[in-house]
C-alpha positions as CSV (number, residue, x, y, z in Angstrom):
1,M,-17.3,16.9,43.1
2,P,-14.7,14.6,40.9
3,S,-14.9,10.9,41.6
4,R,-12.0,9.4,42.9
5,H,-10.7,7.5,39.8
6,H,-10.8,10.4,38.0
7,G,-8.3,12.5,40.6
8,I,-5.9,9.0,40.1
9,A,-5.9,9.3,36.7
10,D,-5.4,13.6,36.8
11,D,-2.3,13.1,38.4
12,L,-1.1,9.9,36.8
13,R,-1.5,12.1,33.5
14,H,0.1,14.6,35.0
15,Q,3.2,12.7,35.9
16,I,3.4,11.7,32.0
17,T,3.3,14.7,30.3
18,A,5.5,16.9,32.9
19,G,8.2,13.6,32.1
20,C,8.1,12.2,35.3
21,V,7.9,8.9,33.9
22,K,9.1,8.4,30.1
23,P,7.4,6.7,27.5
24,G,8.1,3.0,27.3
25,D,8.2,3.0,31.2
26,R,6.9,0.6,33.5
27,L,4.3,2.1,35.8
28,P,4.2,0.6,39.3
29,S,2.2,-2.8,39.4
30,E,-1.6,-2.0,40.9
31,A,-1.3,-2.8,43.7
32,D,1.7,-0.6,44.4
33,L,-0.1,2.1,42.6
34,A,-3.5,1.3,44.7
35,D,-1.7,1.5,48.1
36,R,-0.1,4.8,46.9
37,Y,-3.2,6.6,46.2
38,G,-5.5,4.8,49.2
39,V,-7.8,2.7,46.7
40,S,-9.1,-0.3,45.8
41,T,-7.7,-2.1,42.8
42,V,-11.0,-1.5,41.3
43,T,-10.9,2.1,41.7
44,L,-7.1,2.1,40.3
45,R,-8.1,-0.1,37.2
46,R,-10.7,2.4,36.5
47,A,-8.1,4.8,36.7
48,L,-6.0,3.5,34.1
49,A,-9.0,2.4,32.1
50,L,-9.2,6.0,31.5
51,L,-5.5,6.8,30.4
52,Q,-5.6,3.5,27.9
53,G,-8.7,4.9,26.1
54,E,-6.6,8.6,25.8
55,G,-3.2,6.3,24.7
56,L,-1.3,7.3,27.5
57,V,-1.1,4.2,29.2
58,E,-0.8,0.5,27.5
59,K,-1.2,-2.4,29.2
60,I,0.6,-5.7,28.7
61,H,-0.7,-8.9,29.1
62,G,1.7,-10.8,31.9
63,K,4.1,-7.9,31.9
64,G,2.1,-4.4,33.2
65,N,1.0,-1.0,32.8
66,F,3.5,1.0,30.3
67,V,4.2,4.7,29.4
68,R,3.0,4.1,25.5
69,R,5.1,5.7,23.0
70,P,3.9,8.5,21.0
71,P,2.1,6.0,17.8
72,R,3.9,6.6,14.6
73,K,1.7,6.1,11.9
74,V,1.3,3.4,9.4
75,V,0.2,4.4,5.3
76,Y,-2.4,2.4,3.7
77,A,-2.4,2.7,0.2
78,G,-5.8,2.0,-1.3
79,G,-5.9,-1.5,-3.0
80,W,-2.0,-2.2,-2.6
81,G,-1.1,-2.1,1.1
82,I,1.2,-0.4,3.4
83,L,3.8,1.6,2.2
84,D,5.1,3.0,5.5
85,P,7.8,1.8,6.9
86,W,9.0,0.9,3.9
87,T,9.5,4.0,2.3
88,A,10.6,5.6,5.6
89,A,13.8,6.6,6.8
90,E,12.9,4.8,10.9
91,A,13.3,1.3,11.4
92,A,10.6,-1.0,9.5
93,L,7.9,-2.9,11.6
94,R,8.0,-6.3,12.3
95,V,5.4,-8.8,10.4
96,T,4.2,-11.8,11.6
97,V,2.5,-13.7,9.0
98,H,0.7,-16.9,10.2
99,K,-0.8,-19.3,7.2
100,A,-3.2,-22.6,7.5
101,T,-6.0,-23.7,5.2
102,I,-9.7,-23.7,6.6
103,E,-13.1,-24.0,5.1
104,A,-15.6,-20.9,4.5
105,F,-18.2,-19.8,6.7
106,G,-20.2,-17.4,7.1
107,Q,-19.4,-14.2,5.7
108,L,-16.3,-15.5,3.7
109,T,-18.6,-17.5,1.8
110,T,-20.7,-14.2,0.7
111,L,-17.6,-12.3,0.2
112,L,-16.2,-14.8,-2.1
113,Q,-19.1,-16.5,-3.5
114,V,-18.4,-19.8,-2.4
115,P,-20.2,-22.3,-1.2
116,A,-19.4,-23.3,2.8
117,G,-17.2,-25.2,3.7
118,S,-14.8,-24.9,0.5
119,P,-11.3,-24.8,1.5
120,L,-9.4,-21.5,1.2
121,D,-6.1,-20.5,2.1
122,E,-5.8,-18.1,5.3
123,Y,-2.8,-15.3,6.1
124,T,-3.2,-13.6,9.3
125,C,-0.8,-11.0,9.6
126,I,-0.1,-8.4,12.3
127,S,2.1,-5.5,11.8
128,H,4.3,-4.6,15.2
129,E,7.0,-1.4,16.8
130,G,8.2,-2.8,19.3
131,E,5.5,-4.3,21.1
132,S,3.0,-2.3,19.8
133,P,0.7,-3.6,17.2
134,H,-0.1,-1.7,14.1
135,G,-2.3,-3.3,12.2
136,L,-3.9,-7.0,11.5
137,A,-5.1,-8.3,7.9
138,Q,-6.5,-11.2,7.6
139,I,-6.4,-12.4,3.6
140,Y,-8.2,-15.3,1.9
141,I,-7.8,-17.1,-1.1
142,P,-9.6,-20.0,-2.8
143,R,-7.6,-23.1,-2.3
144,H,-8.1,-23.7,-6.4
145,V,-6.8,-20.1,-7.2
146,T,-4.1,-19.9,-4.8
147,P,-1.0,-18.3,-7.2
148,A,2.2,-20.3,-7.1
149,C,4.2,-17.5,-6.0
150,L,3.0,-17.5,-2.3
151,D,5.3,-20.2,-1.1
152,D,6.6,-19.6,2.1
153,E,10.6,-19.1,0.5
154,S,8.8,-17.2,-2.2
155,P,9.1,-13.2,-3.2
156,G,4.9,-13.1,-2.8
157,R,6.1,-13.7,0.6
158,E,7.0,-9.7,1.2
159,A,3.4,-8.8,-0.3
160,V,1.7,-11.2,2.5
161,S,3.7,-9.4,5.0
162,R,2.6,-5.7,3.2
163,F,-1.1,-6.3,3.8
164,A,-1.1,-6.1,-0.1
165,V,-3.0,-7.6,-3.0
166,L,-1.8,-11.1,-3.4
167,S,-3.7,-11.8,-6.5
168,R,-2.1,-10.7,-9.7
169,P,-2.5,-8.7,-12.0
170,P,-6.3,-8.1,-10.5
171,A,-9.1,-6.7,-13.0
172,A,-11.3,-5.0,-10.3
173,L,-10.7,-4.2,-6.2
174,R,-13.4,-3.1,-4.6
175,E,-12.6,-1.9,-0.8
176,T,-15.2,-1.2,1.8
177,V,-13.8,1.3,4.5
178,C,-15.9,2.1,8.1
179,A,-14.8,3.8,11.5
180,R,-16.3,1.0,14.2
181,P,-15.4,-0.3,17.7
182,P,-13.2,-3.6,17.5
183,T,-14.5,-6.6,17.9
184,P,-13.0,-8.3,21.9
185,E,-10.5,-10.4,19.6
186,E,-9.4,-7.2,17.4
187,A,-9.2,-5.0,20.5
188,S,-6.9,-8.2,22.1
189,T,-4.7,-8.4,19.4
190,L,-4.5,-5.0,18.7
191,R,-4.0,-3.8,22.6
192,T,-6.5,-1.0,21.9
193,N,-9.5,0.1,24.0
194,T,-12.9,-1.5,23.0
195,S,-14.5,2.3,23.1
196,A,-11.5,3.4,21.1
197,P,-12.3,3.3,16.8
198,V,-10.6,1.4,14.6
199,L,-10.7,1.7,10.6
200,A,-12.0,-1.5,9.2
201,I,-11.3,-2.2,5.6
202,T,-13.0,-5.2,3.2
203,R,-11.0,-5.5,0.2
204,I,-12.7,-7.9,-2.8
205,V,-10.4,-8.7,-5.6
206,T,-12.4,-10.4,-9.2
207,D,-10.3,-11.8,-12.1
208,T,-11.0,-10.4,-15.4
209,T,-14.2,-13.2,-15.4
210,G,-15.5,-11.2,-12.8
211,R,-14.9,-14.6,-10.7
212,V,-13.9,-13.1,-6.7
213,V,-10.2,-14.9,-6.2
214,E,-9.3,-13.2,-2.9
215,A,-10.8,-11.3,-0.1
216,A,-9.5,-9.2,3.0
217,L,-9.9,-8.0,6.2
218,L,-7.9,-5.3,6.8
219,V,-8.2,-3.7,10.6
220,F,-6.0,-0.5,12.1
221,P,-6.0,1.1,14.9
222,G,-8.1,4.9,14.2
223,D,-4.7,6.3,15.5
224,R,-2.1,4.8,14.2
225,V,-2.9,4.6,10.4
226,D,-3.3,6.6,7.4
227,A,-5.8,5.4,4.4
228,I,-5.1,6.9,1.0
229,F,-6.8,6.4,-1.5
230,T,-6.0,7.3,-5.4
231,T,-9.0,7.9,-8.1
232,H,-8.7,8.8,-11.7
233,P,-11.4,11.0,-13.6
234,V,-13.5,8.8,-15.9
235,T,-13.4,10.5,-19.2
236,E,-16.2,10.2,-22.0
237,E,-15.0,9.2,-25.6
238,R,-16.0,11.6,-28.2
239,Q,-17.5,10.2,-30.6
240,P,-16.1,12.1,-34.4
241,Q,-18.6,14.2,-35.7
242,E,-19.5,13.6,-39.4
């Protein structure tokens, strides 16, 4: 016999798929829903958690539970950043950028090959469509190699907001891609379920001397991104025969 919270989830799911409640609509409060179904708020929250995991319902802190709009995917072009929505006809995403100076620690010392405590410029970028976050980028550059073009009022600001490579021109770029569960902080920022996988990309940029000049940690909810990587075959030059 199905548990009570599964039955509640089935009923709410039917209301959503049948169009009785529409994308963007706020559901009744958890207390009102619990009264309606004659269950405790704990049981009601288990039902909502199922719908949140399926991507049908989104909980916004301080506002309540909303029927989630079908996610429009962004496109991450390997090495150069998000192309969509700048190349799409639909409204652009809103990207917030926060810059800070921090000291290198933990994983960053390894990625950037710098001593612990070295000053780094950190750019934290979050893309949103309405209330829904689409991606998180944390880009780190050693303070002594930060390009002058990244002043707040400069054209380089657009590159930051597109999650693009900031160091130009890069001699080499390496990206490591994996699917994994989000950390609690990532799940909170991206408003996704901790059991729903994210696409995580670690991007390392080096200059012509082999020095690491930039590291980026990019995280996207798995259902909100397509990643495109273009490779070119390596051809061997044939030596002329004597």
